[in-house]
C-alpha positions in Angstrom: 39.8 48.7 -43.4 42.0 48.3 -40.4 39.3 49.6 -38.2 36.8 47.1 -39.5 39.3 44.2 -38.8 39.7 45.4 -35.3 36.0 45.5 -34.8 35.6 41.9 -36.1 38.4 40.7 -33.9 36.9 42.3 -30.9 33.5 40.8 -31.7 35.1 37.4 -32.1 36.8 37.7 -28.7 33.5 38.7 -27.0 31.6 35.9 -28.6 34.2 33.4 -27.5 34.1 34.7 -24.0 30.3 34.3 -23.9 30.4 30.8 -25.3 33.0 29.9 -22.7 30.9 31.2 -19.8 27.8 29.4 -21.2 29.7 26.1 -21.4 31.1 26.5 -17.8 27.6 27.1 -16.5 26.4 24.0 -18.4 28.8 21.9 -16.3 26.8 22.8 -13.2 23.4 22.0 -14.6 22.1 20.9 -11.2 21.7 24.6 -10.4 20.4 26.1 -13.6 18.6 29.0 -11.9 14.9 29.3 -12.2 13.0 26.2 -13.5 9.5 26.6 -14.9 8.3 23.1 -14.2 10.8 21.4 -11.8 8.8 18.1 -11.6 9.4 17.6 -15.3 13.0 19.0 -15.3 14.0 16.7 -12.5 11.9 13.8 -13.6 13.2 10.2 -13.1 15.1 9.0 -16.1 13.6 6.1 -18.1 16.3 4.0 -19.7 14.3 3.0 -22.8 10.7 2.6 -24.0 9.5 -0.4 -25.9 5.8 -0.7 -26.3 5.9 -4.4 -26.5 8.1 -4.9 -23.4 6.3 -2.3 -21.3 2.9 -3.9 -21.9 4.0 -7.5 -21.2 2.4 -9.3 -18.2 4.7 -10.9 -15.6 5.8 -14.4 -16.3 3.3 -17.0 -15.0 4.3 -18.2 -11.5 6.5 -15.2 -10.7 6.0 -12.7 -7.9 7.2 -9.1 -7.7 10.2 -8.6 -5.5 9.0 -7.7 -2.0 5.4 -8.8 -2.6 3.6 -11.6 -0.8 2.7 -14.7 -2.6 -0.8 -14.7 -4.2 -3.8 -15.6 -2.1 -5.3 -18.7 -3.6 -8.4 -19.2 -1.4 -11.7 -18.5 -3.1 -14.4 -16.3 -1.7 -16.4 -19.3 -0.5 -13.5 -20.8 1.4 -14.3 -19.1 4.6 -13.7 -22.1 6.8 -10.2 -22.5 5.3 -9.5 -18.8 5.8 -10.0 -19.2 9.6 -6.8 -21.2 9.7 -4.6 -19.0 7.5 -1.7 -17.5 9.5 -0.5 -13.9 9.1 2.8 -14.2 7.0 4.2 -10.9 8.3 6.8 -10.4 11.0 5.1 -7.7 13.0 6.7 -4.8 14.9 5.0 -2.0 16.8 5.1 0.2 13.7 3.2 -2.4 11.7 0.3 -2.3 14.2 0.3 1.5 14.1 0.2 1.4 10.3 -2.6 -1.1 10.5 -4.5 1.3 12.8 -3.9 4.2 10.5 -5.2 2.3 7.5 -8.2 1.0 9.4 -9.2 4.5 10.4 -9.0 5.6 6.7 -10.7 2.7 5.0 -12.8 0.9 7.7 -13.5 3.5 10.4 -16.2 5.2 8.3 -18.4 2.2 8.9 -17.0 0.3 11.8 -15.9 3.3 13.8 -12.4 4.1 15.2 -13.4 2.1 18.3 -14.3 -0.9 16.1 -17.8 -0.9 17.7 -19.7 -0.5 14.4 -20.7 3.0 15.2 -18.9 4.9 12.5 -19.9 8.2 11.0 -22.1 6.5 8.4 -24.3 4.9 11.2 -23.8 7.4 14.0 -26.1 5.7 16.6 -28.8 5.2 13.9 -28.8 8.9 13.0 -26.4 8.7 10.1 -27.1 8.2 6.4 -26.7 4.4 6.7 -29.6 2.7 8.5 -28.1 -0.7 9.1 -25.5 -1.0 11.9 -22.1 -2.2 10.6 -20.5 -5.1 12.3 -19.0 -4.7 15.8 -15.5 -5.9 15.5 -14.4 -5.2 19.0 -16.8 -7.6 20.8 -19.4 -10.1 20.0 -19.5 -12.7 17.3 -17.1 -10.9 14.9 -14.5 -10.5 17.7 -13.7 -14.2 17.4 -12.5 -13.8 13.8 -8.9 -14.9 13.2 -6.5 -12.7 11.3 -6.9 -15.1 8.4 -10.7 -14.6 8.4 -10.4 -10.8 8.7 -7.9 -10.8 5.8 -10.4 -13.0 3.8 -13.2 -10.6 4.4 -11.2 -7.6 3.3 -10.1 -9.5 0.2 -13.5 -10.6 -1.0 -16.0 -8.6 1.0 -18.9 -9.9 3.1 -22.6 -9.3 2.9 -23.0 -5.6 1.9 -19.4 -4.8 2.5 -17.4 -4.9 -0.8 -13.9 -6.1 -1.4 -11.0 -3.8 -0.5 -8.4 -5.7 -2.5 -8.1 -2.9 -5.0 -7.5 -0.2 -2.4 -5.2 -2.2 -0.1 -2.4 -4.5 -1.1 -1.9 -7.8 0.7 0.7 -6.5 3.1 -1.7 -3.6 4.1 -4.6 -6.0 4.6 -2.6 -8.2 6.9 -1.5 -5.2 9.0 -5.1 -4.1 9.4 -6.1 -7.7 10.4 -3.3 -7.8 13.0 -4.4 -4.4 14.4 -8.1 -5.5 14.6 -7.1 -8.7 16.3 -4.9 -6.9 18.8 -7.8 -4.8 20.1 -10.6 -7.3 20.0 -12.1 -8.4 23.3 -10.2 -5.7 25.1 -6.9 -6.7 23.7 -7.1 -10.3 24.9 -5.2 -11.6 21.9 -2.1 -9.4 21.5 0.2 -10.4 18.6 3.8 -11.4 19.0 5.9 -8.4 18.0 9.6 -8.2 17.3 11.8 -5.7 19.1 12.2 -2.2 17.6 9.8 0.2 16.0 10.7 -0.4 12.4 8.4 -2.4 10.1 9.8 -5.7 8.9 9.5 -7.5 5.6 7.2 -10.3 5.1 8.1 -13.7 6.5 7.6 -17.0 4.7 4.3 -17.4 3.0 1.3 -18.4 5.0 1.1 -22.2 5.3 -1.4 -23.8 3.1 -4.7 -24.6 4.8 -5.9 -28.2 5.2 -7.8 -29.7 2.4 -11.5 -28.8 2.6 -14.0 -31.4 3.8 -17.2 -31.9 1.9 -19.0 -29.2 3.8 -16.1 -26.8 4.8 -16.9 -24.3 2.1 -20.5 -23.7 3.1 -19.9 -22.4 6.6 -19.8 -18.6 7.2 
């Protein structure tokens, strides 16, 4: 009987020691050892979930923090778009980002030199038989940043809209980059000192009221 009691006591002590070690390890749960799926184990915490709240649309008239104000011109308002100013405060890094985005989304047609000779055309030997627009020189080289932004927003002729692929800030950066290299760089943008990108400035000023025929010009 005494021997049985000693065994039970020893077992209790061992169990207590194991529980203590386990609890101590739990305090350092940032280093749990091997994790089978770390992206799920270290996932970002979500405070709560409410189906009604999560599916609600933003309040009318509000703008997400850090986002530019909505672009209110319509697709046919090309004459007004010519006068819209770039609302961004541009730095060197913004032009570099605009170039990077242009090469990804636009270079396939317009070419990395903006001459309209991208891989899809390839001097007429590519799969696309019609030459894309030359943005570096010629008629399109006179487009303002506002007009370039407008074209990316709504598309033009066979070119579709890129509003779903590029947000407003990205489209303005691309427009600034295109404008900076048009006509051999004759229209360099004003850049702030430093290489870091800067937040958006005040919204672009409203364009003048349209005249009776201002919405018909392309």
